[in-house]
Structure formats: structure tokens, C-alpha cells
DSSP file (Angstrom, degrees, kcal/mol; ACC not computed):
  #  RESIDUE AA STRUCTURE BP1 BP2  ACC     N-H-->O    O-->H-N    N-H-->O    O-->H-N    TCO  KAPPA ALPHA  PHI   PSI    X-CA   Y-CA   Z-CA
    1    1 A X              0   0    0      0, 0.0     2,-0.3     0, 0.0     0, 0.0   0.000 360.0 360.0 360.0  -7.9  140.7  -74.5   17.0
    2    2 A X        +     0   0    0      2,-0.0     2,-0.3     4,-0.0     4,-0.1  -0.575 360.0 162.9 -78.8 139.0  137.0  -75.3   17.1
    3    3 A X        -     0   0    0     -2,-0.3     0, 0.0     2,-0.0     0, 0.0  -0.908  51.8 -95.3-146.0 176.9  134.5  -72.7   16.0
    4    4 A X  S    S+     0   0    0     -2,-0.3     2,-0.9     1,-0.2    -2,-0.0   0.752 108.4  67.0 -68.9 -25.3  130.9  -72.4   14.9
    5    5 A X        +     0   0    0      2,-0.0     2,-0.3     0, 0.0    -1,-0.2  -0.817  69.6 173.0-102.5  97.6  131.7  -72.7   11.2
    6    6 A X        -     0   0    0     -2,-0.9     2,-0.3    -4,-0.1    -4,-0.0  -0.743  16.2-154.6-104.5 151.7  133.0  -76.2   10.5
    7    7 A X        -     0   0    0     -2,-0.3     2,-0.5     2,-0.0    -2,-0.0  -0.866  14.9-126.7-118.9 157.7  133.8  -77.7    7.1
    8    8 A X        -     0   0    0     -2,-0.3     2,-0.4     2,-0.0    -2,-0.0  -0.884  20.1-157.3-103.4 134.5  133.8  -81.4    6.1
    9    9 A X        -     0   0    0     -2,-0.5     2,-0.4     2,-0.0    -2,-0.0  -0.894   5.8-166.5-109.7 142.6  136.9  -82.7    4.4
   10   10 A X        -     0   0    0     -2,-0.4     2,-0.5     2,-0.0    -2,-0.0  -0.995   5.3-160.6-130.4 134.5  136.9  -85.8    2.3
   11   11 A X        -     0   0    0     -2,-0.4     3,-0.3     3,-0.0     2,-0.2  -0.963  13.7-160.4-116.1 123.4  139.9  -87.8    1.1
   12   12 A X        +     0   0    0     -2,-0.5    -2,-0.0     1,-0.2     0, 0.0  -0.583  63.0  27.9 -98.9 161.9  139.4  -90.1   -1.9
   13   13 A X        +     0   0    0      1,-0.2     2,-0.5    -2,-0.2    -1,-0.2   0.818  69.4 163.0  62.1  37.9  141.4  -93.0   -3.1
   14   14 A X        -     0   0    0     -3,-0.3    -1,-0.2     1,-0.0    -3,-0.0  -0.767  37.4-124.5 -85.1 126.9  142.8  -94.1    0.3
   15   15 A X     >  -     0   0    0     -2,-0.5     4,-2.6     1,-0.1     5,-0.2  -0.288  15.7-116.1 -70.0 157.5  144.1  -97.6    0.0
   16   16 A X  H  > S+     0   0    0      1,-0.2     4,-3.0     2,-0.2     5,-0.2   0.884 115.7  55.4 -59.7 -39.3  142.8 -100.3    2.4
   17   17 A X  H  > S+     0   0    0      2,-0.2     4,-2.1     1,-0.2    -1,-0.2   0.908 109.6  45.4 -62.0 -42.4  146.3 -100.7    3.9
   18   18 A X  H  > S+     0   0    0      2,-0.2     4,-2.3     1,-0.2    -2,-0.2   0.942 114.4  48.2 -66.6 -47.1  146.5  -97.0    4.7
   19   19 A X  H  X S+     0   0    0     -4,-2.6     4,-2.7     1,-0.2    -2,-0.2   0.921 111.6  50.5 -58.3 -45.0  143.0  -97.0    6.2
   20   20 A X  H  X S+     0   0    0     -4,-3.0     4,-2.4     1,-0.2    -1,-0.2   0.888 110.0  49.8 -62.7 -40.0  143.7 -100.1    8.2
   21   21 A X  H  X S+     0   0    0     -4,-2.1     4,-2.1    -5,-0.2    -1,-0.2   0.905 112.7  47.1 -65.4 -41.0  146.9  -98.6    9.6
   22   22 A X  H  X S+     0   0    0     -4,-2.3     4,-2.5     2,-0.2    -2,-0.2   0.897 111.8  50.1 -67.2 -40.7  145.1  -95.4   10.6
   23   23 A X  H  X S+     0   0    0     -4,-2.7     4,-2.6     2,-0.2    -2,-0.2   0.914 110.7  50.4 -63.1 -42.7  142.2  -97.3   12.2
   24   24 A X  H  X S+     0   0    0     -4,-2.4     4,-2.3     1,-0.2    -2,-0.2   0.905 111.8  47.3 -63.4 -41.5  144.7  -99.4   14.2
   25   25 A X  H  X S+     0   0    0     -4,-2.1     4,-1.4     2,-0.2    -1,-0.2   0.913 112.3  49.4 -66.9 -42.3  146.5  -96.3   15.4
   26   26 A X  H  <>S+     0   0    0     -4,-2.5     5,-3.1     1,-0.2     4,-0.3   0.928 112.0  48.7 -61.1 -44.9  143.2  -94.6   16.4
   27   27 A X  H ><5S+     0   0    0     -4,-2.6     3,-1.4     1,-0.2    -2,-0.2   0.901 107.8  54.5 -62.7 -41.5  142.1  -97.7   18.2
   28   28 A X  H 3<5S+     0   0    0     -4,-2.3    -1,-0.2     1,-0.3    -2,-0.2   0.801 110.9  46.7 -62.7 -28.8  145.4  -97.9   20.1
   29   29 A X  T 3<5S-     0   0    0     -4,-1.4    -1,-0.3    -3,-0.3    -2,-0.2   0.425 117.6-113.6 -92.1  -0.2  144.9  -94.3   21.2
   30   30 A X  T < 5S+     0   0    0     -3,-1.4     2,-0.3    -4,-0.3    -3,-0.2   0.812  76.7 122.6  73.1  29.8  141.3  -95.0   22.3
   31   31 A X      < -     0   0    0     -5,-3.1    -1,-0.3    -6,-0.2    -2,-0.1  -0.822  65.1-112.1-120.6 158.6  140.0  -92.7   19.6
   32   32 A X     >  -     0   0    0     -2,-0.3     4,-2.6     1,-0.1     5,-0.2  -0.457  37.3-109.9 -75.6 162.8  137.6  -93.1   16.7
   33   33 A X  H  > S+     0   0    0      1,-0.2     4,-2.8     2,-0.2     5,-0.2   0.915 121.0  53.6 -60.0 -41.7  139.1  -92.8   13.2
   34   34 A X  H  > S+     0   0    0      1,-0.2     4,-2.4     2,-0.2    -1,-0.2   0.931 110.7  44.8 -57.4 -49.1  137.3  -89.4   12.8
   35   35 A X  H  > S+     0   0    0      2,-0.2     4,-2.2     1,-0.2    -1,-0.2   0.902 113.9  50.1 -64.9 -41.1  138.8  -88.0   16.1
   36   36 A X  H  X S+     0   0    0     -4,-2.6     4,-2.1     2,-0.2    -2,-0.2   0.935 112.7  45.5 -63.8 -46.7  142.3  -89.3   15.3
   37   37 A X  H  X S+     0   0    0     -4,-2.8     4,-2.5     1,-0.2    -2,-0.2   0.889 111.1  53.1 -65.8 -38.5  142.3  -87.8   11.8
   38   38 A X  H  X S+     0   0    0     -4,-2.4     4,-2.7    -5,-0.2    -1,-0.2   0.916 108.6  50.5 -62.1 -41.6  140.9  -84.5   13.0
   39   39 A X  H  X S+     0   0    0     -4,-2.2     4,-2.6     2,-0.2    -2,-0.2   0.912 110.0  50.3 -61.8 -42.2  143.7  -84.4   15.6
   40   40 A X  H  X S+     0   0    0     -4,-2.1     4,-2.2     2,-0.2    -2,-0.2   0.925 112.4  46.3 -60.8 -44.9  146.3  -85.1   12.8
   41   41 A X  H  X S+     0   0    0     -4,-2.5     4,-2.1     2,-0.2    -2,-0.2   0.914 113.9  47.9 -65.8 -43.2  144.9  -82.3   10.7
   42   42 A X  H  X S+     0   0    0     -4,-2.7     4,-2.1     2,-0.2    -2,-0.2   0.905 111.0  51.3 -64.5 -41.4  144.7  -79.8   13.6
   43   43 A X  H  X S+     0   0    0     -4,-2.6     4,-2.2    -5,-0.2    -1,-0.2   0.910 110.2  49.2 -62.2 -42.3  148.3  -80.7   14.6
   44   44 A X  H  X S+     0   0    0     -4,-2.2     4,-2.3     1,-0.2    -1,-0.2   0.891 108.7  53.1 -64.2 -39.2  149.6  -80.1   11.1
   45   45 A X  H  X S+     0   0    0     -4,-2.1     4,-1.9     2,-0.2    -1,-0.2   0.901 109.3  48.8 -63.5 -40.5  147.7  -76.8   10.9
   46   46 A X  H  X S+     0   0    0     -4,-2.1     4,-2.6     2,-0.2    -2,-0.2   0.913 109.9  52.2 -64.4 -42.7  149.4  -75.6   14.1
   47   47 A X  H  X S+     0   0    0     -4,-2.2     4,-2.7     1,-0.2    -2,-0.2   0.902 107.5  52.2 -60.5 -41.0  152.8  -76.7   12.8
   48   48 A X  H  X S+     0   0    0     -4,-2.3     4,-2.0     2,-0.2    -1,-0.2   0.905 110.4  48.1 -62.6 -40.6  152.3  -74.7    9.6
   49   49 A X  H  X S+     0   0    0     -4,-1.9     4,-1.9     2,-0.2    -2,-0.2   0.919 112.4  49.1 -64.5 -43.3  151.5  -71.6   11.7
   50   50 A X  H  X S+     0   0    0     -4,-2.6     4,-2.7     1,-0.2    -2,-0.2   0.898 109.7  51.8 -63.1 -40.9  154.6  -72.2   13.8
   51   51 A X  H  X S+     0   0    0     -4,-2.7     4,-2.6     1,-0.2    -1,-0.2   0.896 107.3  53.0 -62.6 -40.3  156.7  -72.6   10.7
   52   52 A X  H  X S+     0   0    0     -4,-2.0     4,-0.9     2,-0.2    -1,-0.2   0.903 110.6  47.2 -63.0 -40.4  155.4  -69.3    9.3
   53   53 A X  H >< S+     0   0    0     -4,-1.9     3,-0.8     1,-0.2     4,-0.4   0.938 113.1  48.2 -65.2 -46.2  156.3  -67.5   12.6
   54   54 A X  H >< S+     0   0    0     -4,-2.7     3,-1.8     1,-0.3     4,-0.4   0.862 103.6  61.0 -64.1 -35.3  159.8  -69.1   12.6
   55   55 A X  H >< S+     0   0    0     -4,-2.6     3,-1.2     1,-0.3    -1,-0.3   0.795  93.5  66.5 -61.0 -26.8  160.3  -68.2    8.9
   56   56 A X  T << S+     0   0    0     -4,-0.9    -1,-0.3    -3,-0.8    -2,-0.2   0.709  98.9  51.9 -66.0 -19.5  159.9  -64.6   10.0
   57   57 A X  T X  S+     0   0    0     -3,-1.8     3,-1.6    -4,-0.4    -1,-0.3   0.489  82.1 121.7 -93.9  -4.9  163.2  -65.0   12.0
   58   58 A X  T <  S+     0   0    0     -3,-1.2    -3,-0.0    -4,-0.4     0, 0.0  -0.293  74.2  20.8 -60.5 139.7  165.2  -66.3    9.0
   59   59 A X  T 3  S+     0   0    0      1,-0.2    -1,-0.3     2,-0.0    -2,-0.0   0.535  83.2 155.4  81.6   6.3  168.2  -64.3    8.1
   60   60 A X    <   -     0   0    0     -3,-1.6    -1,-0.2     1,-0.1     3,-0.1  -0.365  29.4-163.8 -65.3 145.8  168.5  -62.6   11.5
   61   61 A X        +     0   0    0      1,-0.1    -1,-0.1     3,-0.1    -2,-0.0  -0.278  55.4 110.4-123.9  46.4  172.0  -61.4   12.3
   62   62 A X  S    S-     0   0    0      4,-0.0    -1,-0.1     0, 0.0    -2,-0.0   0.113 101.2 -85.6-108.8  21.1  171.6  -60.9   16.0
   63   63 A X  S >  S+     0   0    0     -3,-0.1     3,-1.5     7,-0.0     8,-0.1   0.421  95.5 121.0  94.4  -1.9  173.9  -63.7   17.2
   64   64 A X  T 3  S+     0   0    0      1,-0.3    -3,-0.1     0, 0.0    -4,-0.0   0.690  78.5  46.2 -70.7 -15.7  171.2  -66.4   17.1
   65   65 A X  T 3  S+     0   0    0     -5,-0.1    -1,-0.3     2,-0.1     2,-0.1   0.182  86.1 124.4-109.0  16.2  173.2  -68.4   14.6
   66   66 A X    <   -     0   0    0     -3,-1.5     2,-0.2     1,-0.1     3,-0.1  -0.441  60.0-123.3 -76.4 149.1  176.5  -68.1   16.4
   67   67 A X    >>  -     0   0    0      1,-0.1     3,-1.9    -2,-0.1     4,-0.7  -0.563  48.3 -73.3 -85.2 157.7  178.5  -71.2   17.4
   68   68 A X  T 34 S+     0   0    0      1,-0.3    -1,-0.1    -2,-0.2     0, 0.0  -0.220 120.9  13.6 -53.1 134.6  179.4  -71.7   21.1
   69   69 A X  T 3> S+     0   0    0     -3,-0.1     4,-2.1     1,-0.1    -1,-0.3   0.047 102.3  95.5  89.0 -26.0  182.2  -69.3   22.1
   70   70 A X  H <> S+     0   0    0     -3,-1.9     4,-2.4     1,-0.2     5,-0.2   0.918  84.1  48.2 -64.4 -44.7  181.9  -67.2   19.1
   71   71 A X  H  X S+     0   0    0     -4,-0.7     4,-2.5     1,-0.2    -1,-0.2   0.910 110.9  50.7 -64.2 -42.7  179.6  -64.6   20.7
   72   72 A X  H  > S+     0   0    0      1,-0.2     4,-2.4     2,-0.2    -1,-0.2   0.906 111.1  48.9 -61.8 -41.3  181.8  -64.3   23.8
   73   73 A X  H  X S+     0   0    0     -4,-2.1     4,-2.2     2,-0.2    -1,-0.2   0.898 111.0  50.1 -65.2 -40.4  184.8  -63.7   21.6
   74   74 A X  H  X S+     0   0    0     -4,-2.4     4,-2.4     2,-0.2    -2,-0.2   0.903 111.4  48.4 -64.7 -41.3  183.0  -61.1   19.6
   75   75 A X  H  X S+     0   0    0     -4,-2.5     4,-2.1     2,-0.2    -2,-0.2   0.918 110.7  50.7 -63.7 -43.3  181.9  -59.3   22.8
   76   76 A X  H  X>S+     0   0    0     -4,-2.4     5,-2.5     1,-0.2     4,-0.6   0.904 111.2  48.9 -61.4 -40.9  185.4  -59.4   24.2
   77   77 A X  H ><5S+     0   0    0     -4,-2.2     3,-0.8     1,-0.2    -1,-0.2   0.924 111.6  48.5 -64.0 -44.9  186.7  -57.9   20.9
   78   78 A X  H 3<5S+     0   0    0     -4,-2.4    -1,-0.2     1,-0.2    -2,-0.2   0.831 112.0  49.6 -65.6 -31.4  184.1  -55.2   20.9
   79   79 A X  H 3<5S-     0   0    0     -4,-2.1    -1,-0.2    -5,-0.2    -2,-0.2   0.537 115.2-116.6 -85.2  -7.0  184.9  -54.4   24.6
   80   80 A X  T <<5 +     0   0    0     -3,-0.8    -3,-0.2    -4,-0.6     2,-0.1   0.693  58.1 157.1  81.7  18.3  188.6  -54.2   23.8
   81   81 A X      < -     0   0    0     -5,-2.5    -1,-0.2    -6,-0.2     3,-0.1  -0.479  49.5 -99.1 -73.9 147.5  189.6  -57.2   26.1
   82   82 A X        -     0   0    0     -2,-0.1     2,-0.2     1,-0.1    -1,-0.1  -0.319  44.7 -97.4 -64.9 151.6  192.8  -58.9   25.2
   83   83 A X        -     0   0    0     -3,-0.1     2,-0.3     1,-0.1    -1,-0.1  -0.479  36.5-130.8 -71.6 136.8  192.6  -62.1   23.3
   84   84 A X        -     0   0    0     -2,-0.2     2,-0.5    -3,-0.1    -1,-0.1  -0.671  10.3-137.7 -87.8 142.4  192.7  -65.3   25.3
   85   85 A X              0   0    0     -2,-0.3    -1,-0.0     1,-0.1     0, 0.0  -0.887 360.0 360.0 -99.8 127.7  195.0  -68.1   24.3
   86   86 A X              0   0    0     -2,-0.5    -1,-0.1     0, 0.0    -2,-0.0   0.472 360.0 360.0 -80.8 360.0  193.3  -71.6   24.6
């Protein structure tokens, strides 16, 4: 995600408690606060891209939303197999 054209982000009005929690987490991971926050922002950006891709599959009617056994029953019906009694 790194490229030659970088921007700086600034977040204002962060409470001391929030900053302290973030610093503690960064330290526990062996990172600077800068590195930890950059990782969080990059991870969120990847998640947003993934969500956009997954949203493209919304509303599909190709069996991806079938419950277990439903697809097998539908195939059997389409193939003309007799119905099984459970």
C-alpha cells in the first residue's frame, strides 16, 4: 500500500485516555504509535475494499445462500429423483 505519494493525516481532539490506550497497545506490539496507527488505517482500508467486493455478490441466487441439504434436494428434484423420506 506504500507508494511515492504519501499524505499526512492528523486527528484532533483525541482524549488523553484514548491516546494512552493506543500508546500502550503500540508498545505491547513493539511498535511506535505512528507505526501502530498506520497499520490500523491500512487494515481498515483493506477491509473497506474487501467489503466493496463482497457487496458485489449481494443478491446472488446461485445457491450461495442455501441451507444445508436444500441444494441437494433441489438438485434431486431437478434430476427427477424420487423424494427421500428422512
